N, C-alpha and C positions, 0 to 999 in steps of 0.2 A: 387208572386217574389219565387225566391227559387236560392242561391247559395254559392257554396263551395268555401273555401278558404283555402289549405294546406299549411301546415308550417313543420319546426322541420326536414327536411334532410339535408343532410351533406356529408360529409368524414369521413371515423371512418376505423379503423385497424379491419383489421377481429378479431372475437371472441368478440366485443364489442358491445354494444347495441344502438338504438336509437328510440324516440316514435315521431312519425308523429300526426300532431294534422289536424283535418278539421271542420273547423267550419262554421257550417249552418246557412246559412241568408234565412229564410222562416216562412211562415205564420202559416206551419201548419208541426211543427217540426215532430210530434208522428207520423206523417203516412206514412212514409216514411221508407224504408229499405236504410241506406247507409253501403257503403263497399269499401272497398280498393283494387285497381287494380293496377300494374306494367306492365312495357313494354319498351323493350329494340330495339333498333333500326333495323329495317329489320325483326322484331317477331310480333305476334298478339298480343295484349294486352290479361293480365291475370289476372284471379280473386284470389283472395288470401283469403278475408274472410270480411263477411256482419252481420250486426246487424240491428235486424226489433225494431225499434226505441222507440216504443210501450211499450215493452214487452221486451226488451233486449236480447232477444233471439239470440245466433250468430250462424254463420256457419263458415265452413272451408273448403277451399281445400286442398288435400295433401302438395300441396308447402307449404302450411303456418303452418299444423298441429305440434303442438310440440315448435317452437319457437317465434310465432307470434300471438300476442292475439288484440282482437278488442275490446273495450270497449267506454263506453258513460257517458258523462257529462250532466245528461239529464237537468239541469237548467243552465248549460250553452250551451245548444245546441250544444256542440264538441263531434267528435266521434275520437277515437285516436287508434294507429294503436303501439303497443310494439314491437320493434323487439330486439330480443336476439342472441346472438353468431350467429350475422352476417358473412355471408360468402363475397367470390370475388364474386361466382355467384348471388347474392342477386343484384348487381348492376345494377340498372336502374331507370326509372321515375316512381317514385309512383304516383297513381290519386287515388283522391276520389270521387266516384259516387255515385250517387242515385237513386232511381228507386219505383214503386208503389209495395207494399207487392200484394199476390193472396194468398185470404184467410190464412192472415197476416203469411205467408211463403215468406221468400225471396229467397231460394236458386236457382232460376232461373236464378238468376240475375248471379250467379257462373258460369255458364254452357258457355263453350267458344264462342258456336255458338250465346248467347244472349248476348253478352257484350255490345257489338255496336249497338244493334237494342233496346235493351230493358234498358239497363242504362240509364236516360231519361237526367240526369245533371250531368255534370264532373265539376270538380276544373283543375286549371289550370295545377298542375304538381309540384313535387317535387323533386329535383336528392338525390340519394342516392347511393355514393360509395362509395366502401367495396376495401379497399389495401388488398393484402397478406402479 
């Protein structure tokens, strides 16, 4: 059993912050890499950040570094994405995704060519709209 449920999306003005939540319903929460991805219509899904739930190691793509922070509440089986200083170009559907680690490394899940093949589980997505 493995389900991901995102929440926390919405409409905000540029410069504001949002925190997205991903509740993980799984038998083995600590064995997975859980990450955040986003997609706009007509474009491929983009990786932002991933966390290895066993040790909380985090990894970011350049799109997320500096403004986005991934974290987890291990006791609540929940992964968060704190987004600050939001910009209109951050408007997208944000997805929580999970996949298996490779020797405790999760970075491969952020490689664009791996996202749709190696991310095993997906949430339903949550919309974030940033207005100028």
